C-alpha positions as CSV (number, residue, x, y, z in Angstrom):
1,M,0.0,0.0,0.0
2,N,1.5,3.4,-1.0
3,D,1.3,6.6,1.0
4,R,-1.7,8.0,-0.9
5,H,-3.7,4.8,-0.3
6,M,-2.8,5.0,3.4
7,Q,-3.9,8.6,3.4
8,L,-7.1,7.7,1.7
9,R,-7.8,4.9,4.2
10,D,-7.1,7.3,7.2
11,E,-9.4,10.0,5.6
12,L,-12.2,7.5,5.1
13,K,-12.0,6.4,8.7
14,R,-11.8,9.9,10.1
15,T,-14.4,11.6,8.0
16,T,-17.1,9.0,7.2
17,T,-19.6,6.8,9.0
18,L,-19.2,3.8,6.7
19,T,-19.6,0.3,7.8
20,T,-16.6,-1.9,7.4
21,I,-17.9,-3.5,4.2
22,E,-18.8,0.0,2.8
23,H,-15.3,1.3,3.7
24,H,-13.6,-1.5,1.8
25,K,-15.9,-1.2,-1.2
26,V,-15.6,2.6,-1.6
27,A,-11.8,2.4,-1.0
28,R,-11.5,-0.1,-3.8
29,M,-13.7,2.1,-6.1
30,I,-11.7,5.3,-5.3
31,M,-8.2,3.6,-5.6
32,Q,-8.9,2.4,-9.1
33,D,-8.3,6.0,-10.4
34,N,-5.5,8.3,-9.1
35,A,-7.6,11.3,-10.1
36,M,-10.5,10.1,-7.9
37,V,-8.1,9.7,-5.0
38,S,-6.9,13.3,-5.5
39,Y,-10.4,14.5,-5.8
40,F,-11.6,12.7,-2.7
41,L,-8.8,14.1,-0.7
42,S,-9.7,17.7,-1.9
43,V,-13.3,17.4,-0.8
44,P,-14.0,19.3,2.4
45,D,-14.2,17.0,5.4
46,N,-17.8,17.8,6.2
47,D,-18.8,16.7,2.6
48,K,-16.8,13.4,2.4
49,D,-19.4,11.2,4.1
50,E,-22.2,12.3,1.7
51,W,-19.8,12.1,-1.3
52,V,-18.8,8.5,-0.7
53,R,-22.4,7.5,-0.1
54,V,-23.5,8.8,-3.5
55,L,-20.4,7.1,-5.0
56,L,-21.6,3.8,-3.4
57,D,-25.1,4.2,-4.7
58,G,-23.9,5.0,-8.2
59,T,-25.3,8.5,-8.5
60,I,-21.9,10.0,-9.2
C-alpha cells in the first residue's frame, strides 16, 4: 500500500460513518483511479461522508 492509499484509508476512517464493508468497497472504487483519489482528498471533510455514499449508490 502506498502513501496515498494509506492517506485515503485514514481519511475515510476519520471523515465518514461507513460500515466496514462499505469502507472496503468505496476504498477499492476510489483507488482504481488516481484522479479520484486526489479529488476525494480535496473534498471538504464535512462533505466526504455524503460524497462516498453517493459514490456507493452510483449517482456520481
